[in-house]
N, C-alpha and C positions, 0 to 999 in steps of 0.2 A: 379232355381239356388240354390246352397247351400252356406251358409256363416258360418264362425266360429266366435263366439263372445268370447273375453277375457274380463271378467268383474272383476273389482276391487271394493270391498265394504269396506269402512273404517268408523270407528266411527267419528261422527261429531267433529270438532276441539274444540267446546265449551264444550264437555263432557269429563269427566275423563275416561281414558283408563287403568283400573286396571291391565290388562294383560301386556300392554306395560310398565306400571310403574314397575311391577315386573321384567320384562326383563331388563329394564334400571338399576335397582338396582343390578341385577346379573352381569351386565357388569362391574360395579364398583368392585364387589367381585372377578371378574376374571382378574382384572388389566386392563380392557379396559375402563378406565374412560374418554377416548376421545369420546366415543359413548354415546349419551344422547337423550332424547325425543323420545324414541321408541314408535311407534303406530302400533298396530297389527290389521289386518283386514282379509278379505277373498278374495280368488281368485277363480273364477268360469269360466269354459269354457263350451260352448255348441254349437251345430250346429242348424241352422234354415234354413228351405226351404222357399224361398220367390221369388216373381217375380222380385224384384229389391232390391238394397241395402237399399233404403229408407224404403221399406216395412219390410225388415229384422230388421232394426234399430227400427222401431215402435214395432215390436213383442218383441224384446229384452227389450225395455223400459217397455213394459207392464209386462213382466215376473219379471223384477226388482221391479217395483212399486207394483205389486200385491202379490209377493211371496218371492223373494230373498232378498229384502232389507227392513229393518224396518226404514222407513223414519223419524221416530221420533228420532232415535238415530244414524242413519247411512246415508252416501251418497254413490253414486256409479258413476262410469264412465266405459265406455267400448270402445273397439276397434273392428271393424268388418272387416273381410277379406273374400273374395270369395275363396271357396275351390273347 
């Protein structure tokens, strides 16, 4: 079976997000001062072939832990759907 994973990787809440802070400041400059606390991350999609959804989830977790996510500075979550 094939599965599609939609992965969201975000900076840890405890860490400063300089990119998000810059965008928040720009919102003020654009007159959009009702928008604040912007946090910017990454969105990754991929396909995985596996025998079951549980096996696919394990492979996606391994990819995130070993390559896609810097666990010192980021956290991730993903949604898995059969395609």
